[in-house]
C-alpha positions in Angstrom: 123.0 84.7 97.4 121.4 80.6 98.4 119.9 78.2 96.1 116.6 79.3 97.4 116.9 82.7 96.6 117.7 81.6 93.2 114.6 79.5 92.4 111.5 80.9 91.4 108.3 80.0 93.0 105.8 78.2 91.6 102.5 80.7 91.4 100.3 78.6 94.0 103.5 78.5 96.4 102.6 82.1 98.6 106.0 84.4 98.3 109.0 83.7 101.4 111.0 85.9 102.8 113.3 85.0 100.7 111.4 84.1 97.3 108.4 84.9 95.2 108.1 84.5 91.2 106.6 86.8 88.1 103.6 86.5 88.7 103.8 87.7 92.5 106.0 90.6 91.5 103.7 91.4 89.4 100.9 91.4 91.7 102.8 94.3 93.4 103.9 96.3 90.3 100.5 96.8 88.3 98.5 97.7 91.2 101.3 99.8 92.7 102.5 101.6 89.5 98.9 102.8 88.5 98.2 104.4 92.3 101.9 106.4 91.2 100.3 107.2 88.4 97.3 108.8 89.3 97.8 110.2 92.8 101.5 110.7 93.3 102.3 112.3 89.4 102.1 115.7 89.0 100.7 116.7 85.3 99.5 119.9 84.0 96.3 119.7 82.7 94.6 122.9 81.1 96.9 124.8 82.2 97.3 123.4 85.5 99.0 121.8 88.0 97.5 118.2 88.9 97.1 114.9 89.6 95.6 111.8 87.9 92.7 111.5 90.2 92.2 115.6 90.7 91.6 115.3 86.2 89.4 112.2 86.9 87.4 114.0 89.5 87.2 117.4 87.8 85.6 115.5 85.2 83.1 114.4 86.7 82.3 116.9 89.1 82.0 118.9 85.1 79.5 116.4 84.6 76.8 117.2 86.9 78.1 120.0 88.2 74.9 121.9 88.1 73.1 118.5 89.9 75.7 118.8 93.0 74.3 120.5 95.4 70.7 119.2 94.8 73.0 115.9 95.3 75.1 117.1 98.2 71.2 118.1 100.1 69.9 114.6 99.1 72.5 112.6 101.0 72.9 115.2 103.9 68.9 114.4 104.5 69.3 111.1 103.6 72.6 110.5 106.2 70.1 112.4 108.9 67.1 110.1 108.6 69.0 107.2 108.5 70.9 108.4 111.4 68.1 109.4 113.4 66.3 105.6 112.5 69.3 104.2 113.8 70.3 105.6 116.6 66.0 106.0 117.9 65.1 102.4 116.8 68.0 100.8 116.3 66.6 97.4 114.5 68.4 94.3 115.1 68.5 94.0 111.0 71.0 97.2 111.4 72.7 96.8 115.1 73.7 93.4 113.8 76.0 94.4 110.9 79.1 96.1 111.9 79.4 98.7 109.0 75.8 99.7 109.3 75.7 100.0 112.5 79.0 102.2 112.9 77.6 104.5 110.5 73.9 105.0 111.4 74.2 103.8 115.3 75.8 107.3 116.9 75.9 109.0 120.2 73.7 111.9 121.3 76.7 114.5 119.7 77.4 113.1 116.5 73.4 112.3 116.5 72.9 115.8 116.4 75.5 117.3 114.9 73.9 114.6 111.4 70.7 116.6 111.9 72.0 119.7 112.1 74.0 119.2 108.9 70.9 117.8 107.1 69.5 121.4 108.6 72.0 123.7 107.6 72.0 121.8 103.8 68.3 122.4 103.6 67.9 126.2 104.5 71.1 126.7 102.4 69.6 124.8 99.5 66.0 127.1 99.7 67.0 129.7 101.8 65.0 129.8 104.3 65.4 130.3 108.2 68.6 133.0 109.2 70.5 134.5 106.8 73.9 133.6 108.4 73.1 130.1 107.8 72.4 129.9 104.0 74.4 132.9 103.1 76.7 133.0 100.0 80.0 133.1 102.5 78.6 130.6 105.5 76.2 128.0 104.8 77.1 128.2 100.0 80.7 127.8 100.3 80.3 124.7 102.1 77.0 123.5 100.2 78.0 125.1 96.6 81.5 124.7 96.9 83.6 122.4 99.0 80.7 119.5 99.1 81.3 119.0 96.0 84.6 119.2 95.4 84.5 116.2 98.7 81.9 113.9 96.5 83.5 114.1 93.4 86.7 113.7 94.8 85.6 110.6 97.9 84.2 109.2 94.9 87.4 108.4 93.0 89.8 108.1 95.4 88.0 105.9 97.9 87.4 103.4 95.5 90.8 103.2 94.0 93.1 103.8 97.4 93.9 100.6 98.1 95.8 100.6 95.0 98.4 103.2 96.8 97.8 102.1 100.4 97.2 97.5 99.8 99.2 96.9 97.3 103.2 97.0 98.6 103.9 100.3 97.1 103.9 101.8 101.4 106.1 98.7 102.7 108.7 98.6 99.7 108.7 102.5 100.4 108.7 102.7 104.5 111.9 100.1 104.0 113.7 102.3 102.1 112.9 105.4 104.1 112.4 104.4 107.6 116.3 105.4 108.8 115.6 109.0 107.6 112.3 109.3 109.2 112.6 107.7 112.4 115.6 109.8 112.5 114.2 112.9 112.3 110.5 112.7 112.7 110.2 109.7 114.6 107.7 108.0 112.3 107.7 104.9 110.2 109.3 105.4 106.5 105.3 104.7 105.0 104.1 107.8 106.5 106.6 109.1 103.0 103.6 108.1 101.2 101.0 110.0 103.0 103.3 113.0 102.6 103.3 113.1 99.0 99.8 112.1 98.6 98.7 114.7 100.6 101.6 117.1 98.6 100.7 116.2 95.4 96.9 115.6 95.3 95.3 116.4 98.5 95.6 117.1 102.5 92.3 115.4 103.1 93.1 112.1 101.5 96.4 111.5 103.5 94.1 112.2 106.7 92.3 109.2 105.2 95.2 106.9 104.3 96.5 107.5 107.9 92.9 106.3 109.4 93.1 103.8 107.4 96.3 102.7 108.3 95.9 103.2 112.1 92.9 101.2 112.3 95.2 98.1 110.3 97.7 98.4 112.9 100.2 99.7 110.7 100.2 103.4 113.0 100.4 103.7 116.5 98.4 106.2 118.5 100.7 108.3 118.5 102.4 108.0 115.0 98.6 108.7 113.8 98.7 112.1 115.6 101.4 113.3 114.1 100.8 112.4 110.8 97.5 113.4 110.5 98.9 117.3 111.9 102.1 117.8 110.3 101.8 115.3 107.0 98.5 116.7 105.5 100.5 119.3 103.7 98.4 121.8 101.1 98.7 120.2 97.6 100.5 122.3 94.7 97.0 122.7 93.4 95.5 124.4 95.9 98.8 126.8 96.8 98.5 127.7 92.9 95.0 128.6 94.0 96.6 130.9 96.4 99.3 132.1 95.1 96.7 133.1 92.9 93.7 135.2 94.8 95.9 136.7 96.4 97.5 138.2 93.6 101.4 136.4 93.8 101.8 133.8 91.0 104.7 136.2 90.3 106.4 134.5 93.1 105.3 131.0 93.1 108.3 129.2 93.3 109.8 131.3 95.8 106.5 131.1 98.0 106.4 127.3 97.6 109.7 126.9 98.3 108.9 129.1 101.8 106.0 126.7 102.5 108.0 123.4 102.1 111.1 124.9 104.4 108.9 125.9 107.4 106.6 123.3 107.3 109.6 121.2 107.4 110.8 122.9 110.6 107.0 122.5 112.4 106.7 118.8 112.0 110.3 118.0 113.1 109.6 120.1 116.5 105.5 119.6 116.8 106.1 116.4 117.9 108.5 116.9 120.6 106.1 118.9 122.4 102.6 118.4 124.3 100.3 118.0 123.6 101.7 114.9 120.6 104.2 114.5 122.4 102.1 112.9 125.7 100.6 110.4 123.0 101.7 107.0 123.4 102.8 104.5 120.8 99.4 102.4 121.7 98.1 100.4 118.3 93.9 99.7 117.7 92.7 97.0 120.4 92.1 94.3 118.7 94.2 94.2 116.2 97.6 95.0 117.9 101.0 96.1 116.0 101.3 95.4 112.3 103.9 97.2 110.9 107.6 95.5 110.2 109.7 97.8 108.5 113.1 95.9 110.5 115.9 94.8 108.2 117.9 91.7 108.7 121.1 91.9 109.0 122.6 90.8 105.5 119.7 91.9 103.1 119.5 95.2 101.6 117.2 97.4 101.7 115.7 98.0 98.8 115.6 93.8 98.7 114.0 93.4 101.7 111.3 96.0 100.8 110.7 94.1 97.5 110.1 91.2 99.5 107.6 92.8 102.1 105.7 94.8 99.6 105.0 91.2 97.5 104.1 89.2 100.4 101.8 92.2 101.3 100.4 92.6 97.4 99.9 88.8 97.3 97.9 88.6 100.6 95.2 91.2 100.2 91.7 90.1 99.6 90.4 89.3 95.8 89.7 92.8 93.6 85.6 92.1 94.6 86.0 92.1 97.8 88.1 95.1 97.6 85.6 97.2 95.7 83.5 96.5 98.0 85.4 97.8 100.7 86.1 101.2 98.3 82.2 101.3 98.2 82.4 101.3 102.2 85.0 103.7 101.9 82.7 106.1 100.0 79.3 106.1 101.5 81.0 106.4 105.2 82.7 109.6 103.5 78.9 111.1 102.1 76.6 109.7 104.8 79.3 110.3 107.8 81.7 113.2 107.2 79.3 115.0 104.8 77.1 116.0 107.3 80.0 117.1 110.2 81.6 119.3 107.2 78.3 120.5 106.4 77.4 121.5 110.2 80.8 122.2 111.9 81.8 124.4 108.4 79.1 126.6 108.7 79.1 127.9 112.4 82.8 128.4 111.4 82.3 130.5 109.1 78.8 132.4 110.0 81.5 133.2 113.2 84.1 134.1 111.3 81.8 136.6 109.1 79.0 138.0 111.2 81.2 138.5 114.7 84.4 139.9 115.6 85.4 136.6 117.5 88.4 135.7 115.4 89.3 140.2 116.2 89.1 139.5 119.5 91.6 136.6 120.0 93.9 137.6 117.6 94.4 140.7 119.2 97.7 139.2 120.8 98.9 138.5 117.4 99.3 142.2 116.7 102.5 142.9 118.6 104.2 140.0 117.2 103.4 141.2 113.6 104.6 144.3 114.3 107.9 142.6 115.8 108.3 140.7 113.3 107.7 144.1 110.7 104.9 143.3 108.5 102.9 146.4 107.6 99.3 146.4 108.2 99.5 144.1 111.7 96.0 144.4 112.6 94.0 143.7 109.2 96.7 140.8 108.9 96.0 139.3 112.8 93.1 137.3 112.5 94.0 136.0 109.2 96.3 134.3 111.6 93.5 132.3 113.2 90.7 132.2 111.0 92.2 129.5 109.1 91.4 127.3 112.2 87.6 127.1 110.8 89.0 126.7 106.6 92.1 127.2 105.3 90.5 129.3 102.1 89.4 131.6 105.0 93.0 133.3 105.3 93.0 134.7 101.2 89.5 136.0 101.7 90.4 138.2 104.1 94.1 139.2 103.3 93.4 139.4 99.8 92.6 143.3 100.8 96.4 143.9 102.1 97.8 146.4 100.1 101.7 145.5 101.4 102.5 143.0 99.1 104.9 141.5 101.9 102.2 141.0 104.5 100.0 138.9 101.4 102.8 137.1 101.4 103.5 136.0 105.1 99.7 135.4 105.7 99.0 133.2 102.3 102.8 130.9 103.4 101.0 130.5 106.7 97.9 129.6 106.1 99.2 126.7 104.0 101.3 125.3 106.9 99.1 125.6 109.6 97.7 122.2 107.9 94.6 121.4 110.7 91.1 123.6 109.5 87.7 122.5 110.7 86.0 122.7 107.9 87.2 119.9 106.5 90.5 118.3 107.4 90.3 118.7 111.2 86.6 117.1 111.1 87.9 113.7 109.2 90.6 113.3 111.8 88.1 113.5 114.5 85.9 111.6 112.7 88.3 108.7 111.9 88.5 108.4 115.7 92.0 109.3 115.3 93.2 109.8 119.0 93.1 113.7 119.0 90.2 115.9 120.6 88.9 119.7 119.3 91.2 121.2 121.8 94.4 119.4 121.2 94.1 120.2 117.2 93.6 123.7 118.2 96.6 123.7 120.0 98.8 122.2 118.2 97.0 125.2 114.9 98.2 127.5 117.4 101.9 125.9 117.9 102.6 125.3 114.1 101.1 129.0 114.1 104.2 130.6 116.1 106.9 128.3 114.3 106.3 128.7 111.1 104.7 132.7 111.1 109.2 133.7 112.3 110.9 131.7 109.8 108.1 132.6 107.3 108.5 136.3 107.7 112.2 135.8 108.0 111.8 134.6 104.4 109.1 136.8 103.5 111.6 140.3 103.9 114.8 138.3 102.2 112.1 137.2 98.9 110.2 140.0 98.6 111.9 142.9 100.3 
């Protein structure tokens, strides 16, 4: 070790590639450990497996649960009114502020979806207009079940997410696992944090992390597209909910093992075929490539990762500025994402509930399910596609299937498809990740075709 490495820096000196002070190390360690505890550490709370973020969000939701549908309706109507005001009148005081301009000056399609989301919310809350909008299984699901979760979850997550992403944890972990992730998935090591945050928390949190990292220049277009569509895995908590709903509680351990094996296979294969293989390693214009995970010769992975983490943590804005960014994230979710979820989610659920479209589209899947020797193939086939509308719909359709083997397969496939338009799909499009609706559907089908045979094979072995 040379003299420079062995001597601590003074606190008023910036960290270098070889040295840092104890205070600078703590600026990395304390926020990052808090992020790990809140986002990545599973705990058992009230007899269910969750994470600290989930406990905080659930506590907030329980406090205002009766008012949440009304709050959601108010937010959706406010978003529609402000969107119309900003997009049609374009006052200078609004257009000159980038954050407000991005949120309220909208292209025609996004404006229409925002107005539609506000209209659907009002129709559902006060139950007027066509029943297919406000029915308990369509608009009711989005406004009363999904919107409250999004409001409370993202209020907490949006404010504390910087603990996980902006204080060096991703640099440290990314350096340690870079070789593994590069060789297996063709991705930077920091994407491991996205996967873990999704696995233990929520797939939407994983997408939110990916979008922020892409906009900041830490992911290329290809990497962001691959991570968002392959690593936003269903959380343990949601998996427990699905197994309970489909009467598979007694098989949870082999069930989740099956999901992990099939999900890994899809994450390895899907990025290597179109449309993901066509994406270019280009970074956001005006930002450029900011990531640096290469390790200098003669330096250990741990030491280099620690040095990069400390530098990242000490280059961050003040806590006040971080709170300001967090508040902006929350407002963007509430007024920008929520209307799209309401509009697209309601229409998707209405198509599944009141039309035979998913039955028609799934007809070619019936022979495949029969080839895989799955009982009640005709009943199971629609559940293989309806997940594109909402991740919970396959469980709703598959619950009535008598064969435990087929229910096992339906449940596992629904958790490995990952892309569902009522939440994650809309978030991917809203976050301006380099993917369109058609590409998302193609990736959804590819993941289904990859994971279905693997899951069916393991199901025959596990369930018999």
